N, C-alpha and C positions, 0 to 999 in steps of 0.2 A: 504493499500500499503506499502510496506517495506520502502520506501524512506520518508514517511509521517514525522517522527520526525526530520530528517535533513531539510527538505524543511521549517518546521516550525522554526527551529533554525535560517535559513537564512533570512526569513522574520522578525524575531524579531530583528535580527541585524541590519536591514536596517530601521526598524521602528523608528521614532522620540519619540515615547511614554516614558515617565519615568519610567511607570509601566511595564517595560519588561517582567518581571517574572509573571505577572497576568494569572490566569488560563482562559483557552480558553473556551466557550461554545461548545456542541457538533454540532450546527450549523456552529459555525466558521471552526471547524476542518472539517467538511464535505466540506465546500467551499475550504479549502485549498487543499483538494484533486484535484481540477479542475484548480487549480492556476498554473502558469508557472513562471519560473525563470526569474527574472529581471536583465537585464544586468546593474549593477552599480557598477562597481569596484573602482569608485572614492570615493563613499560614504563608502565602506568598507575600502578603505585608510585611509579617514578620521577619522574614527571611531578608526581604529589602531593607527593613530596618536594621537588621544586624550588620548588613554590609555596608548601608550608606547612611547610618545615623551619624551627625555631626558630633564632634567632642563635647559640644555644650550640652547635649541631652543623653550621653551616655550614662548608665546606670552605674552608681556607686556601688562596689561589691558588699559594702558592710551596711548599706540602706536596707531596713526592714520592709516587709510587704505593706503594713500600715503606714508607713511613711511615703511610701509611693503613693498610696491611696490618698493620702492627705495633700499631695502635692498638685500639680496642675492637670495631671493625668497622661501626659505625653510619654512617659516611661513605662506606662502600664503594660502594653504588648511586650516589650523587651523584658520587663521583669517577670511576666508570666511564662514566656518562652524559657527563660533561665531557671525558673522554677520547677518547670515540668522536666528539664534535663537533670536538675538536681533530686527530683523524685524517682526518675529512672535509675539514678545511680544507688540512692539511699531513700527508699520509701518513708520509712519511718521518721528519720530526722525532717524530711521534707513534710510529712504530715503535721508533724508537732508545729513547724514554721507556720503552715497553714491554719491550722485551729488556732495558734496564738493570735494572728491577725484575725480570725473570725471573733475571738472574744473581745480583741482591742476595738474592732469595729464597734460592738456594742457599748464600748465604754470602760470595760474592765480589764485590769492588769492581772492577767492569770496565764499560766503556762503549764504543759504537761510534760513529764520526764519523757524522753525518749524510750528508755528500757521499761516503762509502766504504760505504755501506750496501749498495748493489748489487754492489758489487766484492768485498766482504768474503766469503771463504769460511767456511762454517760449520766446518769441520774445524779452521782456524787459530785460531779463537776458542776452541775446546774445548781445543786443545793449550794456548793461553794459560791458560785457568782451570784446568786440571789443573796447571800448573806453579805456579799461586798456592796451590793445596792442598798442593802437595808441599813449597812453603816455609812451610806453617803460616799462611798469610795468609786463612784462611777462617774464619768463624764459624758454628756450626750453631745456627740460631734454631728448627728444629722440636724438637729434643731438649734445648733449654736449660730449665734449671729456674727461670730468673729469671721473675718475676711479669709483667714487661713483655711477654713473649714467650708467655704462657699461653695466648692464642687465636689464635696465629700459624697453626697449621696451618688451624683453622675458616676463619680470614679469608682464606687463600690459595684455600681451596676456595670460598667465597663469592665472592671477586672473578673467578675464571675463570668460574664459572657465571653471573654477572652479565653478563659480557662477552659470553659467547655468546648470551645473550638478548637482550642490548641490540643485539648486530649483525645478527640473524636477517633484519633487512629490508634488508640492504646489504652492509656488509663481510665478513660470514661467507661470502659467496658469491663474493667478488671474486677468489678463488685467489691471493691475496698475503699477507694479513695472517695468516691461520691455517697456512697452509702454511709461512710463515717461522718463525712460533712451534714448529710441531710439529716442523720440522728440527732447532732447538735443543734441544728437549725430548727428542726421542729420542736425539740425539746425547749429551746429559749423562746420559741413563739408561744409557749404556753404558760410562761412564768409571770408573776405579779408585776414586776419592773416594766414600767410602759416601754422604757427606750430599749430594752431587750425585745419586746414584742413587735416595736417598730422596724429595728435593723434587721432581725431575724425574719420577719415577714418580707421586707423589701429582698432580702437575698433569695428566700424560697421562691417568691412568685418570680424573679429573675430568672432562677434556674430552671423552671418548666418552660419559659420563653426561648431561653437558651437551647434547652432539649428539642423544642419543637422546630428551632431552625435547622439542627444536626438531623432530626427526624425526617423533614421535608427533603434535605439534600439525599439523605439515603433512599427516600422514597422514589426520587428521580432516579438513583442508580438503580434501583431495583426493577423500576419500568425499563429501562434502558435494556438491562440484563434480560428482562423477560423477552423483549422484542427480539433480542438476538438468539434467544434460546427457541423461540418460536421459528425463526428463520432457519436456523440449524437444524430443528427437527425435520423440516421439509426437505432438507438436503440428505440427512441420514438418521438411522435409527439410533445408533450409538457410536461413542467413540470418546478420545480423551478430551475433545473440545467440549462436547456436551457434558461431559462428567464436570470438567472445570467450570462450565456456567452455571450448572446446577449447585455446585459447592457454593460460588459466589451468591448465587440467589438466595440459597438457604442461610449462608452468613449474613447477608445483608438483612434479611428478614428477621433474623434473631436480634440482631442489634436493634431493630426497630421495636422488636417487642420489649427488649430491655430498657429503651428509653421510655416507652409508654407506662412500663411497670414503675418507673422514676417519678414520672408525671402523677400517676395515680397515688404513691407514696406520699408525694407533697400535697397533693389535692385533699386526701383523707386526713392526714397528719396535721396540716397547717391551716388549708383554706376552710375546711368545714368548721373550725373554731374561730377563725379570725374575722371571717366575714361577719360575724356578729359581734365583734369586739367592742368594747365600751368606748374606744377612740375612733370617733369617725374618719380620722386619716387614714387608719388602718383598713376600716371597713371600705372606704372609697378606693384604697389601693387594691383591694381584693377583687373588687366588683370590676374594675378597669381591666385588671389583668385577665379575668375570666373572660370578659369580652372579647380581648386580643386573642387569647386562646382558641375559643369557639371560631372565631373569624379567620385564624390563620392555621389551624389545624382541625377542620370540621370531622375528618375521619374518627376521630376520639371523642370530640367534646361537643358535637352537634347532636345531643340527644338530650331527652328529657332529665336524665339522672343528674346533668350539670346545669341545663337551661333552667330549672326550677330555682335556682338561687338569684338569678336575674329577676325572675318573677316575684319572688319574697323580698327582695330589696326594694321594690317599688312602693313598700309600705314602710321603709326605713323613717325613723323620725328626724333624721338629718336629711337636710334640702340637698347637699352636696352628694351624698350617698343616692338619693333617689335620681337626680340628674344624670349621675354616672351610670347608673343601669339604664335610663332611657336612651342615652347616647349610644351605650352598647347594644341595645336592641335595634335602634336605628341603622347602625351599621350592619347588623346581622340581615335585617328586611331588606337592605338596600342591595344584598347580593340575591338575585333570581334563583340560584339554584338551591338557596338555604330555605326558601319558602315552603316546599312541599313537607319537609321534615318538621317544620315550626307549625304545623296545622294543630296539633293538640295543645301545644304551648300556648297558642293564639287562642284557642277556645276557652282555656282555662284564665288567662290573665287579660283579655280584651277588654273587659268592663272596668278594670283598674286603669288601665292605659288610658281609657276615655276620662274617667275619674280625674287623672293628673293634669288633664288639659285645664281644669279648674284648681289648680293646686295652689296653696296657700304662698308659696314663692314663685315669682313670676318666671323666673329664669328656667325652673323645673316645667312650669306649665308650656311655655313656649316650645320647650323641647319635647314635651309630650304630644302637643299639636302636630309636630313634625313627623312624630311617630305614629299618630294616627293617618296621616297623610300616606305614609309608606304602607298602612295596612289598607287603605283604600285603593291605592294603586295596585295593590296584588288583590283587590276585590275580597279582602277577608272579614270586612265589616258591612252589615247590612244599613241600609239607609235610615232604617227606625232607630238605630242606637245613636245617631247623630243629633237628636233634637238637643240635648243639653249644650252640645257644642255651638250651637247656632245663636243661643241666648248669650254667649259671650262675645258676640258681635257689639253689644252695647255694654261691656264690661268697662270698669275703671282704667285699669293699665292699657296705655297704648300700645304696648307689646305685644299683649295677648291679643287685642283687636285686630292688629296687623296679621298677626300668625292666623288667626281663624278667618280673616279676610282673605289671605292667600289660599287657604284651604278651600272655602266657598269658591273662590274663582276657579280653582283647578278641578274641582270636583262637580260643580253645579252649573257654572257658566262655560268655561272651556270644555268641560266634561273629558279631561285627559285621562280620567282612570276607567272610563266606559268604552272600550274600543268597539264595541258592536253597535251602540248608538252612533259613534263617530263616523264609522265607516258606512254605515246605512243611510246616512244623509248626506253624504257626498261632499263636494268641495266647498259647498256654501255653509259648512257647519262653522268654520272660524270666521265667518263675515260678521262686520260690525252689527248688521240689523239683527243676526241670530244671537250675538252675545248681549244686546242691549234688551231684546225681547225676554231673555233668561233672567237677566238682572230686575225686570220690571216685575217678572212673576214672584221674585224674592221680595221686592219693595212693597208688593200689594198686602203682604203680612204686617207691614207698618204704616199703612195708608192713614190710619187714625191719627197716628203721632208723628208730625214732620220732623221732630227732634230726633227720633229714632232712626228714620229714613236717612238723615243726614250722617248719622253714626254710621250706618252701613255703606253708605257712598264712600264715606273717608276711610273706611277699612279696606275696601276692594279697589279703591282709584289707583293705587300704585301698581296695581297688576293688570288693570283691564285697560288695553288700547283703546277700545271701542268708546270709552267714555271722553277721549280727547278727540274723536272724530266728529266735529263740529258740523259738518256738512250732512253727515249721516242723522244726526240727532235732529238737526232742523227739518231735514226732508220727512223724517217721521212725524214730526210735530205738524208740519204742513199737510199731511196725507198724500205725500208725493208718490209713494208707492202703494198702489192698491192692493196688493197681497198682504200688506200690515194693517191690520185694524185696530185702533186704540180706543179702550173704554175711556172714560171721563177720568177715573182714578188713575189709570195708565199716563194718561196726558199729563195730569197733576204731577206724578210721581216723575216724569220724564222731564218736565220744566225745572222740577226742584233738583234733578240730576244735573241738568245743564247748568243751572246757576252755580251748584256747589262745584262742579268740575270745571267751570270758568274760574271760580275764586281759587282752587286748589293749582290750577296752571299757572296763575299769576304770583304765586307765592303766599297766599293767605291761609290762615287757619279757618277750618270750617266747623272744628270741634274744640271747645275750650280745654286748653291744657293744664296740667297741673303746675308747670313752670310757666309764670306769668311774664318772665322777662321778654324784652323785645327781641325779636329774631333778627339776626343780621347773617347776610348771604355775601357769599365771595364775587368777584367780577364775573365769572363764568356762570353761575348760577343766576345773577341778574340779567345776563345777557339772554339765558333761556326764557326767563320769564318775560323779558321784552320781545322776543320771538313768537311766544305763546300769545301774547297780547296782540301783535299785529295779527298773527293767523285768525284769531278769535274775530277781530274787528273785520277783517276781509271776508270772513264766512258770514257775519251777522249784517254787513253793511246794507244789502239788499234786501235780506228777509226779515230784519227787524221790524220794520214796519207792517210786515204782513201777519208776523206772531202777535204783535201788540194789538192790530186790528182784530185778529182772530179771537184773542183769549181777554180782550179789554173789560169785558164784562164778568169775568169769572174772579172772585176776589181771592180764592185758593191758589191762583195762577200769577195774578198781577204782581205781588211782592217780589217774588224770585224773578220774573221775567223783566221787570222794569230796572232791577237793581245792576243786570247784567252791564248797561251802558258805563257804570263806575268803573268796570275792568278793562274797558276798551281804549284804544288810541283814537282820539277825537281829530287829531291832526291828519289822519289819513283821510277824513272825509273830504277835506280840500284838495289833498296830493291825487286822489282818485276821481275827482270832480263828482263826488255824491252828496252836493250841499243840499239837494231837494230831499234826499232820503233823511239827512240829519234834521230838517225842518219839518219833516212828517213825523219824525219820531218825538220831536219837543211837542208837536200838536197833540199826540196822541196821549202823551204823558199828562198835558194838561187835561185834556177830557177824563182821563183815568182818575184824576184828582177830584174832579168834581162828581164823577159818577160813585166813588165808594167813600164810605164814611167810618170804616173801621181802622183801627191803629195801624196795623201790619201794612195794608195798601197805602194809607196816607204817609206814613214814614218813609216808605221806599220811594214813593213819587216825589216826595220833598228832597230826598237825599240826591235822586237822580237829575233833577231840575238843577239843583245847586251845583252839582259836579258840572253840568253842561254850561251854566252860566260862568263858571270860574275857569275851567280847564280848556274851553274852546278858545280860538283864535280869530282874530279879524273880524270878517263880516259875520260869521257864525256867533261869535261872542255877542255882537251887538245884537243879534237877532235874538239870542237866548236870554239877555237882559231884558229886552223888550218884552218877551213872552212873559218873563216872570212880574214886570210890572203890571202888565195885563192881568196875571193871575190874582196879585194882591188886590187890585182895583175890582175886580170881578167879586172876589171873595168878600170885602167890605161892603159892597152894594147888596150881596145876598144876605150879609148879616144884619144890615138895616132893615131889610124885608122882613128877615126872620122875627127881628125884635117886634114889629108891628104885629105880625101873626101871633105871637107869644101873648100878645096882650088880649087877642080874642080866645086864647086858650090852646092854641097849636104850638107845642114846645119841640116838636121832633126837628124841625128846620133849624131852629134854634140851637139845639144840641149838636146836630152834625157839622153845622157851619162853626160852631165853637171848637169843635174837635180839629178842625181844619185848620183854624186860627192858631190854635195852641201848637200843633206840629210845626206851622211855618215860624212861630216865635221862638221855638226851640232851636230853630236853625238860623234864623237871622232876625234883625229887627224889622218890625211891619209898623208902618206910620198909622195907627189908629187913634190919633188925638181926637179926632170928630166922632169915633165911636166909643170913646173911655165913658164919657157922661152917660150916653145911652145905657152902658153896662151898668153904672152905678144906680141909674134910674130903675132899670128892671129888678135888681137887688132890693131897693127900697120900697118900691111899688108891689111887687109881687112876692110877698113872703111865703106863700105857698109853693113856689116853683119847685119842680122836681129835683132832688138832691143832686143828681148827676149833672143837671144843668147849672145849679149853683156852683159845683166844684170847678167847673170849667169857667164859668164867669170870674171866679176869685183867681184862678190859675192865670188866665189872660191879664187880669189887672196886674197881677204880681209880675209876670213877664215884661209886661209892658214897663212898670215901673222900674225894674232892673236894666232893661236896656236904656230907658232914659237916664237913669244914674250912670251907666257907663259912658254913655255920650258926653254928661257934663265933665266927668273925671278925665276923659281922654281930650277934652276940648282946650286949646291954650288959652282962649278968652271965654268966659263964662257971663251971660247975660242975666241980668236981674229977673227977667221974665221967665227964663228957662229954670232957674231956681224956684221962683214961685209956683210955677206949673207942677213942678216935681212935688213940692210940699204939698200941695194940693191934692195931688194923686196919691200920695202916701198916705196923708191924714185919711182919705176916702177908702183906702185899702184897709188900714189898721180898724177905722171904725166898723165896716163890714165883718172883719174877721173876729172882732172882740164881741160883736153882737152874737155870733155863734158859738162863741165860747160860753155863753149862758152864765148863769149863777148857781151856786150849789144848793141855794135854800130855795129855789124854784123847781118845784119838780117837773111842771110842763115845759118850761123855757129850758131845763137842763137837758131834756129830751128831744129838743128841736131839730136835731140833725141825726141822720143815720150814720152806720159805721163809717162808711166809705167818706161821707163828707166830714165827719168828725176828724178822721184821718188826714183828710186834706187841710182841714183848718189848722191842726196842729204842726202840719209840717210846713204849710206856707208862712204861716205867722214865725215859727223858728227860722226858717230862711231869711225872711225879711227882717227879722231882729238881727240875723249875723250881719245881712248885707248893710245895714245902718249903725251897726256897733260903733260906739263913740271912739273907740281906740283907730278906727279906721281914718277918723277926720280930725282928730286932735292935732293941735298946733298947725293948722291949715286953714286957708281963706274958706273952705266949706265946713268948718267946725260945726256950725249951727245944723248940718245935716244929721249929726249924730243923735241916736235914739236908745233910750234904755227904758223899757216897760216898768210901770210901778209894781210895788209888791202883790197887790190884790189882783192885777192882771196875771201876773206870773203864776199866783197860786190857782187862778181859775184855769190858766193853760195847763198845769200841771194835773189838776183833777181831771179833765177831759182826756190828757195822755193816758191816766191811770185806767180810765174807763175802757179805752181800747186796748191797753194791756191784758185787762181782765177779761176780756171776750173770750169765750168758750173756744176750745180748738173745732167744736163742731159746726159752729157759727163761721168760723174763719175758713174752714174747709168747703163750706158751702158756695163761698165766694172765690174760690181758686180758679175758676174757668172765666171770671170776670175779666174785662179788658182793664189794663192799667193796674191790676190787683198787685202787683209788685212795688207798685210806688205807694200803696195804702194799706200795708200790713204792720204788725206790730214791730216788727224789724225796724220798718222805716221811721215809725213814730219814736223807737228808743235812739235810733240814729240822730234824728233831728234834735232830740232833747241834749244828747251828749254833745253835740255840736256846739249848744250854747254855753256849756260848761267848758269846754275846751277854748272856745274862742273869745271867751270872757264877754260875751255878749249880754248877759244877765248878772246879777249878784250869785255868787256860787254858794252862799251860807245856807240858801234854803234848797236850792235844786239839786245840788250835788249829793246831799245825803238822801233826797228822797230818790233818785235815781238808782244809787248804790243798794238802798233798802229792798229793790226788786231784783236783785242779782240772782237768786235762784228760785224765782217764782214762776219763770215764763219759758222755760225749756233752755236748750243748748245755744240756739242762736242768740238769743236776747243774752244770754249770760257771756256770751263771747264779745259782745259790744260792751258791756258793762265792765269785763275783765281788761279790755283795752283802755278804758276811761280810768279805771283803778291805776294801771300802770302810768298814766299821765299824772293824776293826782298826788302820787306818791313822791313825785319830784318837788311837791311843795312841802313847808315846812309845818302847814296846819293839817295834814291829812290825818293825825291821830283825832282829832276834833272831829272831823269830818267821819271817819268811821265810827266812832261812838255814837255821833248824831244818826247815823243811818241804823245803827242797831237799835237806839231807842225808838226810831220810827217803825221798824219792824215788830218791835217788843209793843208799842202801843196800839198796832193792829191787833196784838193777841190779847190786850186788854179789854180793848173794843168788843171782839168776840165773846170774851168772859162776861161782858155785861149784856150781852144779847141773850145769851143761851149757856144752860148749865150742862149741855150735851158735850162729854168729854171728846167724842170722835169729831165734833165740829170745832172745837177749841183747841184741840191737840195738834191739829194741822198747822194753825199759825204759829205755835210754839215750836213745832218741829221746823218750820221756815226759819224762825229766828235762829235757832241753832244751827241749822245749815248756813246761815249766812255768816254767823260767827265763824264757824269751821273753815267757811272757804277765804273769808277776810284774814283770819290769822293763819292761814295756810299760805299767804303771800309772804310770811316770814319764815324763810327756809334757809338752812345752811348758815353761812356767814351772815345772811341778813338779819339773823337772830341777834347776833352781837352787835351788829352795826346799828340796828333800830331797837336797841334794848330799852333805852329810855323812852321811846315812843310806846313800845308795848307796855311798859310800866304806867305810863300816863293813862293810856286806853283802860288798864286794869283798876287803877285807884279811881278814877272818875266814873268808871261803871260801876264800882264798889259803893261810891258816895251816891249815886243814882239810886241804886238799889236799895238803901237803906232809906231813902225819903218815903215818909209816911209808911215805915216798916209795919207789919210785914207783907203788905200789900204788892210790893214790887221785887220782893225777894227772889222770886223765880227768875230774875233778870242775872243773879249770879251764876245759876247752873245753866241757862240759857245761852249766854253771851260772855261772860266774864272768864268762866272757867277756860275757855279755848286759849284766850291770850295767856293766863297764867302759867298754862303748861308750856308756853314757849320760852318761861324765864327760866334763869338758872336758879339753883336750889337757895341760894342766899336771898334773893328777891322773894321768892316763894315762902320763906320763913317770916320774912318782913310783913308781907301781907296777911300771912295767917295770924301773927300777932295783932295786926291792926283790925281784922274782923272780928277776932274773938274779944278785943278791947270795947267794941261797940255795944256788946250785949252783956257787959258785966253787971250793970245794974236792972237787968230786964229778966223777967221771969218767962222764959221761952215755952214753959210746959202749960201756960194758960191757953194758947192757940198752938196745939202741935202740927196740925195740918199746913197752918201759915207758916211756920217756922222749919217745917221740914226741908225746903230748899237751902236754907242756911246751914241745917245740920250736914246735909248731903255735900254742900260746897267745902266745908271744913273739913269733913271726911276725907275727900278728895285730895284737899292739900296735905293734909297729914301724910296719906298713902305715899303722894309724890315726894315729899321730903324723907320719909322713911327710906324708900326705895333709892332714894338720890338718884333719881331719874335725871335730873338737870346736871348732875355732877360732870359727865363726861364732857359735856358742852363747855361747863365752866374751866375743865382743864385745858380744853382746847384754846379757849378763849385767852386763858393765861399764858400758854405757850405760844400763840400768836400765829398759828399757822394751820396747814390742812392736817387732819387727822393722819396718824401714820398708817402706812400700809403694812401689811404682813410682808415680812422679807421673803422672797422666793428661793428658797435653798432647794437647788436642783436634787441632792442627794435625799433630803428628808421629803420632798414632793412625791418620791416613787411610791410610797406606801399610805395606807390608810387603814387604822386597826379594825374598822367595821368590815370585816371580810362577808363575802356572801358565800353560795354554795359553791362556787368555783374560786378559786385562790386567786385568779387574776383580775377579779372582781374588785379586790381592794385598792386598786390603782385608782378608784374613781374620787378619790379625796382630792386629788389636782384639780379635776374639774369643778369641785365645788368651791375650791380656794378661787380659781379664776373667776368664777361667778361672784364671789364675795369682793375680790378686787374691783370688778367692774361697778358693783353698786357702791363703793367707796370713793371711786372716781366722780361720783356725781353727786357728793355730800354736799359741797358749797356752792353748787350752781346756783346763780340768782336768776330771777325771771328776766326774760326778754322784755325791754322797755321801748318798744316801738311805739312813738308817738301815735296817738289816736287821730291828732289832726291830718296826718297824711292819708290816712284811710278813709277819712270822712270828708275831706276838705271839697270835694266836687259834688254838686247836687245830684249828678247823674248817677252816684252811688245808690240813690234811692230807687232808681229805676232796674238796677243791675244785680243789687244784693237780694237774694231770696235763698236764705239758708233753710236748713231743715229744722222744724220747731225743737225736736229732740231726739234721742238717739234710735228711736224705733221708726223714724220716718225717713224716707230717702233710701236709696238703693246701696246697702253695704255689702261689699264682696265677701263672701265667707269662703275660705279655702277649705280643701279638701284636708281633714286633720290625718297626719300621718301616724300609724300605729307604732306602737314602741316596738323596737327591736327585742328578740328573744335573747337568751342566754346571758352572755357577761354584760349586755346593756339593760337588763332587767333589776 
């Protein structure tokens, strides 16, 4: 054969014999013709390393194996080769050297004498090593943060991999070397010290991986030999060549069986125990390795005996382990040849895989969704099982929604996993029309809720190119294709899809993000958005008027359709000579504005018309401004006519046009001076006008006053006439607002406005007071514009606010579907009141305690607003007085309840609210804040005690309900002083005369005594004197390895270190202070009243609950 000399050279290169140049006999040459090429790249590299290694990396003869592993890893191949040569010369000495390295890798200094190697029992050595760890004489190289050991883990893996490869032609199969090493590795992996288990597991898992590499190479040799044998059998029945091939085939097969036995030994001795280790890192390594084994050596590991461990760990309590298991399964299902064997496994664990798509950990959930996609690709899941997954399209984490969106697109829209349907429909299956039709089928499920539809569109948009096919969407809306018939719901959904897709294409968010920071884009992204804007404009330019004309009267479609122009490039209308189409669009938008009277349609029309009048250029801009002026004039004329109609009892026209004016005034100043007096007359003359009409009359008055004030403030010169006019308008506004406040003593008058109107009055009045607060105009020429309400008006204002805060949840729920409800709920009322305090628009002595006294009464959303207010208040020196006043107000409500009823179930509620308020307020003093505000806490406690003993024993329950919570925040020295003070107040009083009345006093005293006796305040006092953070526990590595409380298995005792870690994490948070973000930043804009709509309590709103992972068994129990 021509390649015979080359083959001989390759064989001689791999041979260990020193006489490599020795002549071969004719028999050996003949045998080489039948040989095959061995896969031994590492031996080849090792030989090269020996011959060509520069002097800088030559191995020091005196350097130990552990020193080589601790180094940079370059010398590992050379060190392994030299050790194998030493093993062939003196096996025992080399074995002692290798075992010493194994022990040192675990961090223990221990060696076995050469002459005692055979007699030494593995258990005795392991017991000695465990004692070393128990005495703290072990160093953890793997987890060390020292730079010297940065590559220790990788180098240890490389060493064992090189050792297995170097020994594959000899010592690997001597049934001594690796059997001995594996005995120690398995034994160490079952010991209590965590570092032993970590390092032993690392080595054992790597040995299996290296065995697999050798076994695969031997498998290739076996296949080659088998093919040669089959060829020879065809040529001759028997002969020396056949006998040689049979021997080689048998020897190769035996080697593979030996390797598989070694793998099974490590699996049963190490893996089945460590996959449930208490250390999640060990569990993760085991599952990750098993996934690699099954994937790389399926002939042994691709069977349910091994796969079940991947299924079981899908329930692991640690997210990292669950994620590793899911990732391993994804790789298995990615290989088509594995799928038939995975049938039973899939049937057993598919439900759990689907559940993991809603895992509490987002990264696990995303991986699980990818795994479900693999199952769908192989058609291993019925569509009926996917229902829970589709619910995740509207889930909170964006990552999960995107993953589900990709699955929905692949499975339901593109139908990549359904080959039969795809092939039956032919080439049109991938067309935009088909994909859009399938998307519309999905959106039908969400037609009743436009917000959910937007979520679904956002999830799928990235993967569905048909959503960017503007011409196709427009043609479907215009019924250009007679084969596609859209229902009214489909057309509505398609318009929403078009609008949302346009916004996404130009870089806008269509779904609120948890990260509210402004988005920044690079130059390339901006270019893409501009190109998309151009494409949208070109596609819409001629068709936009047609779409508006077709859907102008449909209030469900107009808002989405009209706003599209905001994302278009208006300059292209002039460049493309499409001015007539632009004018048609403006005219149609104006008509839509006067056709509709609902909030969404009006707001969209105003936004679009304003955009056209500001962003267009040249002649088109003049035309747009002229249209805008015509719109204002026409609206004012309609309002004047509506006022006359209202005098005759027809209020509908007035209400609709007031809404239109309100939306216009939110966007820009509208000159309604001639109309302002008419509005005031309507309010004066017709006191029985519908509440909603009154609301919009007041709103338009307020907005006009606000625009007039801005005009004066921004003017360089201010005329006396403009100031007089403004003061007249402001006076008229305040008179009307104060009329609707009513008076507490008048039952009829106090209920003269409904809930929505009452909220409007409170909010408008608060906004107006903030607008004209004296601090805005002090020391200026406009100082006389400053305004501050008197105390009686402020008290009436707060009484009306309290009425709105105390509205029942059922009443508020009934109004959730009303327009503008987000501007008139209890959250908006509380924000308006808090703004008055923060901006110093009113005296804070009255209003601030009243607001804080409602801290815990109205659910989480109101509580969050008050919490931000408290953060601002605590920056002032008088906050202890305000806190105490708030507690008194809450306690006064309890006394009022007591006077009204003797029913404990009724009166206990107000007392509980008072206690909860005290707990929340005292809870603001945590960690270092307790020492920082010690004097303030002491003042609250002492003044509270003083208040409680006024007219005693009537108010003594204030001690238990409010004061006790603050006293508990004080050090033991102050508690003792307070205890003496309280007891001194009763020295000359016989408390036995009224036992029930003095019971709160005795309860309070007993609590103080208990706290003093137990010295609960002592640790804080010590920390205060020491002047620093509480000391952390010292983390002594040797001592961390054990915990005296051992469980059924000895290795469980290592769990003590986990509890220490958790304790340290708690101590890290000991002196954290509250985030003190100013409320004014979050409340400054009045638009917050329209955008803020928080859930009322914990039970309302969608809260995502993840699948709780079940606890691991064994050592983790």
